[in-house]
N, C-alpha and C positions, 0 to 999 in steps of 0.2 A: 120175241125181242128182236130190235133191230140190230143190222148188221154193226152199226156203230156203236150201239151201246155194247155189243157182244166184246167188240173190240176195246172200249174204255174199261170194261170189266177186266178183262184179260191183262189191260196195264197194271190195274188197281190190284189184281191176284198177283202180279210179279212184285209190287211193291210191298206186298205184304209178306211175301217168301223173301224179300230182302232183309225185312227187320228179324224174320225169324230167323235167317242164315246168321245174322250178327249174334241173335241172342244165342243159338247153338255153338258159336265161335266165342261164348263168354265176354262179348264185347256190349255189355249193357249200354253205357253212355252214348256211342253213336246207335244204338238199336232205339234208346228214348228218343233220340232225336229223329230218327226216321218214324216212329210210331207216332209222335206229336206231328211231324209234316204229314203223314197218313191220315190221320183224322182230319187237319185240317184241308186236306184235298177232297176227302169225302162230303167234309161239310159244305165247300164249296159247290159242288155236285148236287148237293141235295138241298140247297138253299132255296126258301120260299119267297125270297124277295126283300130279306134283312139286307140293310147297307152296310152295318159296322162288323168286322171280323169277330170281335168278341159274341155279338149277339148269334153271329151265323154258326160259331164252335160251338157253345153253350147249347143252342137249338138242336143241333144236330146230336150231342153227346144226351141231351135229356129225351131226345125223342128216339134214336137208335141205340142207346145202349143199355144194358140192364142195372140201374144204379141203385136199387133201392138195397138198403143194408150196406152199402159201401162206406168206409171212413174218410171220403173225400167228395166234393160236391163238383157238378161241372165246371163252377166258378175256379174251385181251386186248381183243376186241371188246368183251365185257361191260364190263370197264373202261373203255373209251373211251367206249361209250353211255352209262355212268351220270356219269362227268365230263362229258361234253358235254350231257346233257338236265339235269343237276342244276345245273352251275355254269358252262355255255359254257365249259369249259375241256380241255384235254389232261391235266390234273395232278388228281389226286382221291383218293378215300379208298382205291381199289384199287391207285392206282398210288404211293401215298407210304407204305405199311406194308411192313415188313421182308417181302422175297421177293414183292412185289407185282408187278404187270403193269408192262412198260415203257409210258409216254405214248405216244399214237399221234397224230402231226401228220400233214396232208394237204396235198396240192397236187393242181392239175389244169390242163389245159393252160388259157392259154397260160402258166403257170408252169413253169418247168423244174426238175426234181427237184435236181439237183446246187445250182442255185441258191438253193432252199430250205433245203437241208441246210447249207448254207454260213452261211446267215442264223440258222438255229435255233443253230448252235456259236457264233456270235458273240454269240448273246444268253446262253449259257452252259448251253444244254442239250448233255448229253452221251450219254447212254444212252435212245434213243427209238425208234420205228418210224415210219418215213414213207412214208406210203400214197398211191397216186393214189386220188383219191375214186372213182375207176369201181373200184377193189377193193371196196368196201363196196357200190357199187350190182349188181356181180355177186353178191355173197353174198345180198342181198336177192331178186333175181330168180331165183337158184338154189332157195332157200325158197320163193317163190310156185311157182314151176313144180314143185317136188317135192311139195309139198302137194297140186295140182291132180291129179297124177298118181297120189298116193295115194288122194284122194277118188273118182277115177274106177276105181280097181283094186280098193279093199279097202271093203266095206259097214262092217265095224266100225271103220275109220278114220273114214268120214263121219258115223257115229253119235256118235263122241268129238267130233269136230269139231262137230258140230250142238249137243251137250250143253254143250261149252264156251262155245258162241255163244249161249246162253241168251238173254242179255241184251244182244245186240250192238246196238250203236248205230245206228240206221236213221233216215233222214230220211222224210218224208213219198210222197218219190218211190220211194225203197226199199219202202216199204209196198205202195206201188201195183203195183210191178212183180213183188212177190212175190206178190200176189192175181193179177195174170195169170198167171202162171208157174203157180202152182196150179190156177187154172181150164183152161188148155191140158193140163196133165198130166191132168187129170180127162176132159177130152174125147178124149185119147189113149187112155185107159184104156176108155171107153166105146167108142169107135171099134174096138180090138181084139177087145172082146167081143161085139163085132156080126159081126167077120170072121169 
């Protein structure tokens, strides 16, 4: 794994830890925003040339998350992501158009699913998906774990990942970390040549 790849992965793990910290602090809605943004970032890094954000996001979820048996599709997650990030709402363009996705509402401990469902129905919502926040968390974790496996086992995937990360946002600490890892890789190469 190249030094730049290691640095990007470190930033991704930091972002993952940020949404996990929000979940530990029982701040589910900020965590949901972070998780959807995190999946978006991973999708952009894994993109195989698609040009539409929806296609990039859905391809990433379909390829890198374990979706079998889930009560939602990659399109449902895309619609939920758009509605939440753009309007902080479960309803939006993709849920309101004919044949659109069902809106996704969320619950998490200590909320009870049944109580949340009753509350939503009393507010007039009838056709929706009710997810435990952990369902989105596990999609996000599946995605990063799959990306890491692909990076480690497929040089072409790592090259595409790096190309897509050409302008990845680093802070000063990340730039320093990349420089240190580059130096260590050069030292290791030198040691192997003398062995």
